[in-house]
C-alpha positions, 0 to 999 in steps of 0.5 A: 172259295173265298178267293174265287169270290173275290176274284169274281168280275163285278157286274153292271147291277153292282155298279148301279147298286153302288151308285144308287142308280138303275142299271139302264143308267149305267149302260148309258154312261158306258155307251157315252149317252148324252142323256145323263145328268153330269152329277150322275155320270160323275157317280156312276164313274166313281162306282166303276173305278171303285169296283174295277168294273170293265164292260163286256164287248157283248153287253156294249154290242146289245146297247149300241147295236155295234161290235165295236170292231173294225175289220181290216185287210192288209197287204205288205206284211213283209215291209216296214211301211204297211206293218207300221201303219197297221200298228198305228192303226190298231193302237189308235182303235184301242184308244177309241174302245174298239178292236181291230181284227186283221186278215194279212194277204199277199199284196201282189197275188190277192185275187177278188175271190179271196178278198171277197171271202175275207170280206164276207167272213168280217161281215159275218162277224158283224164288224162296224166298218172296214180298213183296206191297206192296199199298197199295190195296184192289184190290191187296191183294185180288188179292194175297190171292187169289193161288195161291202155294206159297211163304211170303208176306209182305203189307204193308198198312195195317190198315183198308180196304174189305177187312179183314184177316181177310177177306183172310186168309180168301182164302188157303186153309188151307195158305197161311195157315200161311205168310202174315204181314202187316206195315205202319205204325202209321197210328193212332199217327201220327194219334194223335200229331197229335191230341195236338199239336193239342189241346195247342195249343187247336185244336177246329175242323179241316179234314181233308184225306183221301187217295184212298178206295181206298188203305188208308193213307188209309182207315186215317188217316181212320178213325183220325182220325174216332174220335180226334176223337169222343173228344176233342171236336174238330170236324172237317170231312172234305175228300175228295181224289181222289188224293195230289197237291197240285193237288187239295188246293190246288183244294179249299182254294181253294173252301173259302176262296171260299165262307168269303169270300162266305158270312162263315163262320169259318176253322178253326184247323188243316188236317190233311193226309193226306200232305205233298204235300197240305199244300203245296197247302193251304199255297199256297191259304192264303197266295195268300189272305193266310192265314198259316201258322201265325199264322192257321191251323195245318197238318200233313202225313204222310210227312216227305218230304225237303225238308219241313224246308225248307218255308215254314213247316217242315212239322209232319208224321209220319215213317214208319219204312220202315227198320224196315218193310224189316227186319220184312217180311225177318224175317217172310220168313226166319222163314216160310222156317225161317231165323230166329226168330219176330219180335215187335213191341211194336205190332200190330193186327188181326194186322198187325205194325207199324212206328212213325210218329213226329210231327216237330214244326216251325214250321207249328203254332201255339196257335190264335187266338181267333176 
């Protein structure tokens, strides 16, 4: 019996008694109210630490009229980028004493009715805000057409078949005042790749584009085409149907077979829209006796775990998902009235952008004269 009593969770009233204040004062300290004298706050915090007191979410909700919960609907759970972004958002939310309730959907097949049902379930739970992680045009569109009343942060690339301005117009006028968009600087990442290959003298390039319905793929392709025109680089687009290595491997094999049978000239570099595609391209090249990077350079995008140990170690672009999580939560807190308005060193088309930095490894070398 003594063990049970000793394990009992301390209450707010016990904290108040130890600190010599009212339980209302303890509540104000827990909820960061400014109407508490510094000396009193210090006494209460010492009592909380001494007793090991942890406020319950229900008590906080009653005091603040908030559940401290973010409702998150996310697509792309099978892929490195969306999963990394989701993990970063959840960790950042915990740092702010908030909980993320997550619903995963298929990024290409999520219909409006399914999305709206999930929003309704979250609203019944009393979530304080929404974060929508929308990797595809279809998911971006249904998110923008949702009828949510809470603040909403949309994570999306800046370009696609549905523009950011078109998406924002899908929200009603009242909703638009409580919506923010954040993403990764895909254009900056592609620009860093272009600077590197130009530095090494590559002028004839294959670009392996990701699936057209994905906004990241669309943005990278659009950026690449514009950069090629500006830098007089001749680029042939190889349109892949998915992000997987198998499709890139098949397409690279087909290109190599055609070059072998028709006597064509092999480009000096392959720029891939993600690391997995680069793996497929490198395999095909090596199987045809084309050495990387001696005969042909290869770049990726994502810097997935293990890319530094690929043979050869892969030059790629690292997206700052930690910063993206911080940005999304800062926007959510600002829209909830709990923080300052975030400012970003870079934004495009109304989307605040986290960085995408080039990681140079051994898969790129100066172009060989052919």
